[in-house]
N, C-alpha and C positions, 0 to 999 in steps of 0.2 A: 504493499500501498503506500501511496504518497504520505512522507513523514512530516509533517508542520510542528512537530515538536520543539520547544525551545527549551532552555534551561535550566527556565523559572520553576523552581518548589510548587506544587497547588495542595498538595497535600504529603504529611510525613507522618511517619510512626517512628517515637524516639524509645527506646528499651520497651515497648509493649507488651504486656502479659495480662492474659486471660484465660481465668481458672472458669473448670466446672467441677465443684468437688475435688478430688483428688488429682484431676486430671488438669494437668497446663496443655489448652489447644494453642496457645501462643505464647512462646517462652523467650521473652526480652528483643524481639523484633525491632528492626529498624526497617525503613522502607521510605523511598521518593517517589513520588507520583508526579512527573515534569509536566505541565501546562503543554496541552495540546497533543499529547501524546492518547495512545492505547494502548494499557497496560493490560496484560491478562495475567491475570492468577491462577496458575495450573495448582493440581496435588491430587494425591489418592483422595477416599472419602475419608471424611472427618478428619482430615489436616488443619482443618479454619480456615478453609474459602472463603464461605460465607460470612464466617464472624471477620474476619479480617472486612471483608465488605460491609459489614454492620457496623463497623467503628467509624468507618468514612463519615459517616452521616448522622452519627450519635443514637442509632437504633439499639445501639450494645455497649459498653462502657469498659475501659481494661481495669482489670484491679491493680495495676501500677504501670507508669510511663505515660506515653501523654501522647495526643495526636493532634496533629495542626492542622488548621485549614486558613489558606492564604495566612499562617504566618498568626493563628489566633488558638490558642487551646482550649477543643472543643470536650476535652477529656472527661470533665465533672459536670458539663451543661446540663441543666435541667429542661424540660419540654420548652418553656417559655423563650428561655434563653435561644436555643435552639432553633425557633421557627424561622426567623430569618436567614440562617444558614441553610436551613433545608429547601428555603426558597430559590437556593444556587446550585443545587443538588438534589438532581432529578435521578428519583431508581425504578427501574425495571424489575418487576419480581417474578421468581419463578415460572408462578402460577398464574400471571398475566395481573389478578388483583381488581379486575374490571368489578362496577356494581351490578348483580344480575338485576336486579329491578330499575337501572336507568338504560336510556337507549345508548347508544353509541356519542351522540349529541352532548348528551348527560352528563357522561362520563369526562369527554376531555373539558367539555364545560365546567366542571364542577371545582379544579382548582383557580381558575380564571374568578369564577364567584366565590371563593374565597380569600382570595389574597391579591385582587384588583378591585379598583373602581371602575374598570372598563362598563361600560354600556352594553346591552344584549347584542345591540348589534355588532358593535365591535368584537363582543365573544364569539359568533357567528362567525365573523370575517375569519379569526384567528384560527378556531376548530377548523374551518373549511381550508385552510392555509396549513396548519399543520398535518390533519389526515391525507393532502396533496404532499408531501413531506415525505409519506409511507405509503404512495404511491395505492392511494383509496379515495374515491371520487365523493361526491356529497349525496348519491344514493346510498350510502350504507347510514348516514346519519339519523334517521327511524330505526333502526335495526335494534335488537337487543342481541346481548351476548351470547345466548344461548344459540342462536341461528346463524353464529360465525363461525366459521373453520379454526381450527387452532391458530393457524399460521395469520388468520387477519384476528385472531383476539391479540396475540403478541403485536400485532400492527398497531392496531387501536391504543393499546397500553402504552405502545412506545412513541404515537402521537401524545397520548395526555401527558406523558412523562416530560415533552419539551414544550409544551405549550407555554407553561412559564419562563422559557428563554434560559434554563441551568447554564453555571459554567460548568457544571460536572456533569455525567451520567455514568450511574452505577447499573451495570447488567446481571443480574445474577443467572446464571446458566440459560441463556436467552433462547438455544436451539434446543433443549429438553425436550423430547417427546413428538417432535416434528419429523417430517421427512428429508431427506437430502437437498430436494429441489428446493423447498421451503427456507430450510435449514439456511442454504447460500443467498435466498431471497435477505432474510434478517441481516447475516454476514453483511451484506453488500450495503445494507441500511445503516449499519453501525459504522462504516468508514466512511459512508456518503454524508452522514450528518455530523463526523468529527469534523467534518472539513467544511459541510455548508454552513454550519452553525458556529463553528470553531470554539466546539466542546474539547475538553478533556473526558477521556473515558477510562474506566475499569469494569473488566470483564471477568467473571469468577465461569468458569467452561470446564466440562470434560471433554466436548470436544476437539481433538488435537489439530482438525481441518479449520475449522473455525480460527480455533486461537493462530494459527500459521497463516490463514488468511487476512485477520483482523490486526496483529500487534504490531505496535510499533517496539515494545519491549515485553519480556515473558520475564512472569516471577514464579518460582519453583516452592511448592511448600514440602518441606519434609520435617517430620516429628516436631511441627510448633516453630520452626523456624525456617526460614528463606534461605534455602542453599545454594541457589542460583538466581542471578538476576541480568540479564542482557536481552539483545534481539536475537529474532528467529534464528538469523544464521548462527548465533554463536551457542542457542541453544540444541542445535543438530550436532553440533562437535565438541559439548560439553562433559566432562569428565564424571558428571552426576551419573552413577549408571539409572536409580529410579528413572531420573528423565530421560534417558536414552530409550529405555523402557516404554515408557509412555508413547517417543517419536517411533520406535520399532512398532508398537503395535497400530498405529496409527497406518504405517506403511504395506503391513500384512493385511490386516483390512482391507 
């Protein structure tokens, strides 16, 4: 992919530890996310990928260490303090998290009504605009989520995520449960939106083909630590055997 990355850090972990009971899912990890990049977090099941993502918008807090967003410590912020931060950080949840009783229009308009002073006319124009970003036409506005395919649900969720013009997009397993053609559609949208909207993206995935397609850099989690951080080309030649095994599994598939 074209890499619009700068050297400026937008999110930073400093010695972050997160425990659940006696299990330290993250063990004193350091990580920087550079403005403009697509950083992909890889690792086996239960290695802390999604917890890392949730640290970035305050949905989960570290037991020790610091999480910085644009230089501001969000590690111990409460919900009220986090609200303006979260308007800058959009998240695409694994299941899409659409409101089942709301139409596509109402789902995408929801955050605009909650967090802006836009008129209904302005909201409708923005909803149509962001649906266009994900290649959906106004014909879907009146549909309920139950009438959408899995891929369309993901695209509507993505439109809702970008409606507030966030600086950062967080993706939790964006291609899970999708067929290969639809998965590639989502992959292309991740890359396209990162460039078109000048955002920074962090993607958690098990999908190696997706990771290699979208990533500016890859961060590999093993035993609660990032044991590799580098470009996709560097990942292919890494001396971390577990990472090589991930990549080899994709080649065999």
